[in-house]
MARVEXSE-746182 format. One line per 10 residues: their letters; for each residue z, x, y of N, C-alpha, C, O. Coordinates in nm, 4 decimals. Atoms other than C-alpha are relative to their C-alpha. Last residue first. Layout:
BEGIN
a> Z X Y Z X Y Z X Y Z X Y  ...
//
This chain:
BEGIN
llkgkkaasw> -0.1079 -0.0102 -0.1301 11.6130 11.7830 13.8587 -0.0921 0.0472 0.1307 -0.0395 0.0629 0.2408  0.0375 -0.1343 -0.0862 11.3589 11.7101 13.5740 0.0896 -0.0594 0.0992 0.1096 -0.1778 0.1262  0.0259 0.0328 -0.1701 11.4415 11.4845 13.2935 0.0144 0.0888 0.0722 0.0858 0.1821 0.0354  0.1170 0.0917 -0.0244 11.3566 11.4620 12.9186 0.0075 -0.0252 0.1178 -0.0650 -0.1122 0.1661  -0.0105 0.1591 0.0060 11.7137 11.4955 12.7984 -0.1232 -0.0372 0.0725 -0.1295 -0.1524 0.1156  -0.0502 0.0618 0.1416 11.6424 11.8330 12.6855 0.0150 -0.1304 0.0195 -0.0213 -0.2043 -0.0719  0.1576 -0.0297 0.0135 11.4949 11.9527 13.0763 0.0297 -0.0770 -0.2042 -0.0575 -0.1503 -0.2510  0.0879 0.0671 -0.0491 11.8354 11.8188 13.2124 -0.1185 -0.0369 -0.0839 -0.1557 -0.1501 -0.1145  -0.0208 0.1122 0.0582 12.0430 12.0225 12.9879 -0.1042 -0.1205 0.0245 -0.1597 -0.1859 -0.0637  0.0312 0.0410 0.1606 11.8277 12.2875 13.0732 0.0578 -0.0994 -0.0687 -0.0019 -0.1462 -0.1657
vehalgkepc> 0.1747 -0.0686 0.0377 11.8209 12.2869 13.4390 -0.0210 -0.0481 -0.1786 -0.0767 -0.1400 -0.2387  0.0605 0.1350 -0.0283 12.2101 12.2074 13.4198 -0.1390 -0.0455 -0.0018 -0.1692 -0.1447 -0.0680  -0.0570 0.0876 0.1184 12.2707 12.5060 13.1993 -0.0340 -0.1243 0.0577 -0.0967 -0.2026 -0.0137  0.0856 0.0131 0.1463 12.0534 12.7060 13.4199 0.0391 -0.0762 -0.0813 -0.0485 -0.1251 -0.1526  0.2010 0.0254 -0.0237 12.1673 12.6096 13.7625 -0.0186 0.0078 -0.1288 -0.0271 -0.1006 -0.1866  -0.0103 0.1620 -0.0232 12.5657 12.6675 13.6514 -0.1349 -0.0478 0.0058 -0.1764 -0.1099 -0.0920  -0.0495 0.0672 0.1612 12.4691 13.0179 13.5446 -0.0113 -0.1495 -0.0652 -0.0605 -0.2047 -0.1636  0.0902 0.1108 0.0476 12.2619 13.1051 13.8699 0.0641 -0.0702 -0.1023 0.0244 -0.1836 -0.1290  -0.0485 0.1055 -0.0860 12.5443 13.3369 13.9963 -0.0758 -0.1130 -0.0247 -0.0227 -0.2183 0.0107  0.0834 0.0516 -0.0852 12.4619 13.5574 13.6938 0.0266 -0.1038 0.0818 0.0479 -0.2076 0.0191
yfgdiielle> -0.0703 0.0528 -0.1030 12.7311 13.7920 13.5371 -0.1487 -0.0691 0.0767 -0.2171 0.0113 0.1402  0.0307 -0.1096 -0.1338 12.5950 13.8613 13.1951 0.0785 -0.1080 0.1087 0.1276 -0.2193 0.0900  -0.0138 -0.1471 0.0282 12.6580 13.7228 12.8347 0.0258 0.0895 0.1216 0.0879 0.1958 0.1208  -0.1773 0.0246 -0.0551 12.6316 13.3132 12.9722 0.0942 0.1604 -0.0312 0.2094 0.1783 0.0085  -0.0211 0.0209 -0.1724 12.2591 13.4414 13.0561 0.1441 -0.0215 -0.0234 0.2230 0.0304 0.0555  0.0344 -0.1044 -0.0408 12.2348 13.5224 12.6510 0.0300 0.0296 0.1328 0.0814 0.1386 0.1580  -0.0917 -0.0762 0.0984 12.3596 13.2347 12.5191 0.0215 0.1537 0.0393 0.1218 0.2232 0.0227  -0.1216 0.0549 -0.0741 12.1478 13.0075 12.7735 0.0870 0.0991 -0.0726 0.1558 0.1387 0.0215  0.0411 -0.0699 -0.1228 11.8476 13.2295 12.6086 0.1273 -0.0403 0.0722 0.1910 0.0540 0.1192  -0.0569 -0.1394 -0.0081 11.9793 13.0863 12.2894 -0.0173 0.1077 0.1053 0.0380 0.2175 0.0975
dggrtlqvve> -0.1742 -0.0265 0.0121 11.9812 12.7524 12.3695 0.0349 0.1300 -0.0070 0.1323 0.1805 0.0490  -0.0634 0.0328 -0.1162 11.6320 12.7615 12.5089 0.1494 0.0130 -0.0007 0.2249 0.0551 0.0870  0.0015 -0.1224 -0.1063 11.5039 12.9372 12.2179 0.0308 0.0119 0.1233 0.0340 0.1165 0.1881  -0.0867 -0.1550 0.0634 11.6488 12.6929 11.9658 -0.0311 0.1029 0.1191 0.0614 0.1583 0.1785  -0.1439 0.0082 -0.0345 11.4758 12.4267 12.2125 0.1059 0.1131 -0.0628 0.1856 0.1822 0.0007  0.0036 -0.0345 -0.1288 11.1309 12.6008 12.2095 0.1440 -0.0531 0.0330 0.2081 0.0074 0.1190  -0.0023 -0.1571 -0.0518 11.1532 12.6081 11.8228 0.0272 0.0197 0.1410 0.1085 0.1104 0.1588  -0.1379 -0.0854 0.0669 11.2707 12.2445 11.7740 -0.0056 0.1442 0.0266 0.0918 0.2027 0.0739  -0.1030 0.0329 -0.1092 10.9782 12.1396 12.0106 0.1413 0.0536 -0.0298 0.2198 0.1099 0.0465  0.0366 -0.1018 -0.1140 10.7186 12.3432 11.8403 0.0929 -0.0157 0.0964 0.1228 0.0630 0.1863
aqllenpiit> -0.0676 -0.1213 0.0317 10.8286 12.1669 11.5107 -0.0409 0.0966 0.1283 -0.0260 0.2165 0.1048  -0.1850 0.0180 0.0215 10.8073 11.8347 11.6780 0.0265 0.1426 -0.0462 0.1240 0.1979 0.0047  -0.0725 0.0087 -0.1047 10.4400 11.9725 11.7978 0.1317 -0.0174 0.0181 0.1994 0.0350 0.1065  0.0114 -0.1049 -0.0729 10.3153 12.0427 11.4394 0.0884 0.0070 0.1430 0.1892 0.0777 0.1441  -0.1043 -0.0727 0.0664 10.4619 11.6937 11.3045 -0.0189 0.1786 0.0545 0.0848 0.2374 0.0851  -0.1823 0.0445 -0.0659 10.2715 11.5190 11.5609 0.0943 0.1247 -0.0502 0.1533 0.2105 0.0154  -0.0019 -0.0424 -0.1385 9.9299 11.6981 11.4822 0.1609 0.0077 0.0635 0.2354 0.0877 0.1199  -0.0009 -0.1707 -0.0020 9.9662 11.6368 11.1282 0.0154 0.0571 0.0979 0.0849 0.1586 0.0929  -0.1043 -0.0397 0.0297 10.0418 11.2298 11.2220 0.0360 0.1885 -0.0228 0.1343 0.2508 0.0174  -0.1041 -0.0440 -0.1004 9.7580 11.2070 11.4369 0.1375 0.0632 -0.0515 0.1982 0.1557 0.0024
rttfatlrev> 0.0055 -0.1085 -0.1381 9.4466 11.2763 11.2290 0.1114 0.0192 0.1083 0.1229 0.1181 0.1806  0.0055 -0.1518 0.0802 9.5844 11.1627 10.9010 -0.0338 0.0792 0.1492 0.0207 0.1771 0.2001  -0.1598 -0.0152 0.0457 9.7205 10.8191 11.1031 -0.0304 0.1248 -0.0273 0.0379 0.2029 0.0390  -0.0935 -0.0081 -0.1011 9.3797 10.7831 11.2516 0.0978 0.0513 -0.0051 0.1262 0.1353 0.0803  0.0191 -0.1359 -0.0643 9.2062 10.8302 10.9108 0.0673 0.0363 0.1350 0.1105 0.1509 0.1477  -0.0234 -0.1041 0.1094 9.3647 10.5930 10.7426 -0.0305 0.1202 0.1135 0.0403 0.1965 0.1792  -0.1121 -0.0518 -0.0297 9.3439 10.3527 11.0577 0.0531 0.1219 -0.0620 0.1303 0.1997 -0.0060  -0.0082 -0.0794 -0.1153 8.9812 10.3657 11.0256 0.1266 0.0285 0.0570 0.1402 0.1173 0.1413  0.0424 -0.1408 0.0024 8.9795 10.3084 10.6586 0.0090 0.0623 0.1458 0.0292 0.1829 0.1600  -0.0617 -0.0579 0.0767 9.2005 9.9902 10.6832 -0.0411 0.1495 0.0010 0.0426 0.2374 0.0211
eaklraieai> -0.1141 -0.0278 -0.0973 8.9807 9.8637 10.9807 0.1024 0.1242 -0.0563 0.1311 0.2281 0.0031  0.0712 -0.1079 -0.0889 8.6563 9.9149 10.7346 0.1488 0.0031 0.0817 0.2048 0.1120 0.0691  0.0166 -0.1146 0.0729 8.8723 9.7074 10.4753 -0.0603 0.1277 0.0819 -0.0239 0.2425 0.0567  -0.1388 -0.0698 0.0205 8.9261 9.4699 10.7279 0.0058 0.1091 -0.0902 0.0762 0.2014 -0.0492  -0.0359 -0.0588 -0.1612 8.5803 9.4264 10.8116 0.1528 0.0106 0.0168 0.2036 0.0591 0.1179  0.0645 -0.1568 -0.0188 8.4650 9.4027 10.4281 0.0524 0.0224 0.1544 0.0557 0.1419 0.1838  -0.0823 -0.1224 0.0790 8.7745 9.1563 10.3954 -0.0832 0.1173 0.0061 -0.0339 0.2301 0.0054  -0.0754 0.0110 -0.0672 8.5881 8.9208 10.6949 0.0973 0.1151 -0.0858 0.1601 0.1986 -0.0206  0.0335 -0.0661 -0.1029 8.2456 8.9482 10.5392 0.1518 0.0528 0.1081 0.1419 0.1445 0.1897  0.0615 -0.1550 0.0295 8.3395 8.8618 10.2141 0.0086 0.0859 0.0978 0.0615 0.1969 0.0912
hesnkelfak> -0.0693 -0.0599 0.0633 8.5324 8.5371 10.3391 -0.0075 0.1276 -0.0135 0.0755 0.2050 0.0342  -0.0817 -0.0256 -0.1379 8.2280 8.4338 10.5863 0.1424 0.0973 -0.0509 0.1705 0.2002 0.0106  0.0796 -0.1794 -0.0788 7.9830 8.5094 10.2837 0.1405 0.0004 0.1198 0.2025 0.1032 0.1469  -0.0951 -0.0782 -0.0598 8.2349 8.2572 10.0573 -0.0443 0.0853 0.0682 0.0198 0.1903 0.0734  -0.1009 0.0610 -0.0381 8.0068 7.9565 9.9894 0.1285 0.0622 0.0788 0.2006 0.0096 0.1636  0.0172 0.1154 -0.0959 7.7068 8.1514 9.9427 0.1257 -0.0753 0.0627 0.1385 -0.0642 0.1847  0.0195 -0.0858 -0.1138 7.8822 8.4368 9.7430 -0.0385 -0.0805 0.1309 0.0214 -0.0702 0.2379  -0.1625 -0.0632 -0.1026 8.0293 8.1602 9.5447 -0.0456 0.1024 0.0848 0.0190 0.0983 0.1896  -0.0888 0.1105 -0.0759 7.7060 7.9783 9.4911 0.1180 0.0815 0.0402 0.1564 0.1004 0.1557  0.0648 0.0027 -0.1438 7.5083 8.3376 9.4149 0.0517 -0.1414 0.1005 0.0430 -0.1497 0.2230
tqlyfaeemt> -0.0318 -0.1206 -0.1110 7.7751 8.4081 9.1696 -0.0775 -0.0371 0.1246 -0.0255 -0.0375 0.2362  -0.0912 0.0008 -0.0116 7.7097 8.0583 8.9719 0.0471 0.1090 0.0924 0.1096 0.0660 0.1894  0.0194 0.1133 -0.0543 7.3593 8.1106 8.9744 0.1391 -0.0477 0.0551 0.1387 -0.0853 0.1723  0.0800 -0.0858 -0.1560 7.3779 8.4671 8.8454 0.0123 -0.1535 0.0639 0.0848 -0.1214 0.1581  -0.1117 -0.0992 -0.0762 7.6221 8.3301 8.5784 -0.0656 0.0467 0.1468 -0.0143 0.0677 0.2568  -0.1462 0.0338 -0.0507 7.4231 8.0534 8.4800 0.0904 0.0312 0.0692 0.1599 -0.0318 0.1488  0.0787 0.0428 -0.1121 7.0725 8.2844 8.4417 0.1569 -0.1028 0.0748 0.2031 -0.0811 0.1869  0.0367 -0.0812 -0.1224 7.2731 8.4932 8.2494 -0.0369 -0.0529 0.1102 -0.0043 -0.0128 0.2219  -0.1595 -0.0425 -0.0755 7.4130 8.2198 8.0104 -0.0230 0.1102 0.1361 0.0411 0.0993 0.2407  -0.0625 0.1120 -0.0474 7.0363 8.0913 7.9772 0.1591 -0.0100 0.0935 0.2012 -0.0595 0.1980
riqidsm> 0.0856 -0.0354 -0.1134 6.9002 8.4385 7.8825 0.0929 -0.1472 0.0971 0.1610 -0.1329 0.1987  -0.0428 -0.1496 -0.0868 7.1769 8.4858 7.6268 -0.0613 -0.0174 0.1290 -0.0014 0.0244 0.2281  -0.1620 0.0345 -0.0711 7.1269 8.1224 7.5098 0.0525 0.1082 0.0622 0.1415 0.0957 0.1464  0.0174 0.1058 -0.0896 6.7330 8.1969 7.4846 0.1403 -0.0495 0.0339 0.1587 -0.0996 0.1448  0.0676 -0.0637 -0.1317 6.7760 8.5362 7.3241 0.0092 -0.0960 0.1526 0.0325 -0.0675 0.2701  0.1420 -0.0436 -0.0183 6.9515 8.3651 7.0564 -0.0282 0.0893 0.0934 0.0687 0.1576 0.1268  0.0620 0.0586 -0.0619 7.3244 8.3979 6.9600 -0.1128 0.0464 0.0200 -0.1394 0.1651 0.0012
//
């Protein structure tokens, strides 16, 4: 191929690309917006999932601790034993007495 043919092909490619971009500029802008939204949501979930996992682990630890505390209370005379069980049972269900 001669230099003129290559240059002509490059110019044709450039003109086709330019026409495509002009014709599809709205779509390209929407794709860029959607890409930015995906990146924002990915960053958000990365920031929130890890703390939620840590909080869930703490909930498990605290629940086990509360259950163990009730077992200890059951081993002693405690007039409020029934109330302690009732309050803990409600708390585990997310309710207040």
